[in-house]
N, C-alpha and C positions, 0 to 999 in steps of 0.2 A: 455395478449394474449387471444383473444376471441375464437379461435378455428374455426372449419369449420361449415358452415351453412348446416344442415342436414334436414331442414324443408320440403324439396321436396322429400326426400327419402321415397319410398314405398316398402313394402314387396311384392315380386312377388307372385301371386296366393293367396293373402290374401283378403278376402272379409268379412268385419265386420259383425258379426252376424251368419256367416256360421259355425263357430267352436263352438260347445256347449259341455259342460261337461255333462256326463250322470248323471242321478239322483243317480245311484248306486255309482259312484265315489264321488259325493257330500256327500252322507251319510257316506261313508268310511272316508272321510276327517273330517267330523263332529265328528264321533266316536273316531278317533285317537286324535283329539283335546280335546275332553272331557276327555279321559284317561290321556293325558299329563297334563292337568290342574289339575285333581284330584291328580296325583302323585306330582305335584309341590306344591299343597296345603298341602300335607302330607309329604313333603320332610324331615323335621326334624325327624319325627317318623320313616320313612323308613330308613334314614341314621343310626339312633340309632339301629334299628333292624339288619341292614346289617353289621355294623361295631362294634357291641357291643363286648367288650373284646379284640378287635384287637389293637395292637400298631402301626402296619403299614400295608399298602396295597401295593402289588407289582404287576406291570403290565409289563410282557415281551412283546417285539414287535420287528419285523424285518421289515425294510424298504429297498426296492430296488430302487435306483435312476437310472432309465433306461437311462436318457440322459448323465449321467456321468459314468455309469457302476459300481456303488458302492453299495455294500450290507452293510447295517448298522444294528447292533444289539443293541437294547436299553433295559434297565431295569429301569422302572420308579417306584419310591417308594414315597408314601405319608405317612407322619406321621399322625396318627389319633389323634386328639386333641379335647377335649370337650369344650375348650375355644376359639378356632379359627379354620380357615381352615387347619392349619397344614403346615409343611414344605414339599416341593416337590423337589425330587432329581432325576436326570437322569444320569445314567451311560451309556456311548455310546462307542462302538468300531466299526471299519469297517474293511473290508477285505484288506485294504491298510496299515493297521498298525496304523491308527490314533485312538486316544482315548480321552475322556473327561469326566469330571464330572461337571454337572451344578446343582446348588442349588438355589432354589427360595423361598424367604420368602414372604408370601402374605401381602397385605396392612393391613389387620386386625389382623396380627400376635400378639399373646400374648407374654409377655417377655420370657417365657420358650422356645417357638418356635423360637423367634429371636436368642436367645443364641444357640439353637440347630443348626440353619442354619449356624452361624459363626463357630461353632465347626466342623460341617461336612466339611465346606470349608477348614478349617485349616488341618483337618485330611486327606483330599484329597491330600495335598502337600506331604504326606508320601507314597502315593500309586503310582503305576507305570502307570500314565496317562500323556499324553502329555500336556493337557490343563485342567484348572479348572476355573469355573466361579461362581460368586455369584451375584444374583440379589435380593437386599433387597428392596422390594417395600414399606415396612413399613417405612424404614429409607431413602428412595429415594437414595440408594447407589448402585453402580455397581463395582465389582472387577473382575479382570482376572489375572490368574497366570499360 
């Protein structure tokens, strides 16, 4: 299927060259880009400083799905690991009584984190959640229970 020919479509009231970004905005973009690149170059040192001595990082979050009228509460936990990105777990409940636990093992997971991911998935079977999921990117496996 080739799709529709849109070569004749023109933006109304658009005249090439009439819209210019101000020098102030250009400089702000350059400065933010410089800062981001600097942080990226030092990401390992910054991560070591921020997460030193921590075993896990917990991020609570609430999401309201306005089209469905559902309020979801999430608690995301990352296992801090010096050998790999660590295991990612999401505990989710909503105001309709649904709940789940999702466990994600990253592609570069070390053997300890791979085992921890499977342990968390099995442990979730004993909790009062309606669904549980395991995405093992390292082993290219997916499980639902």
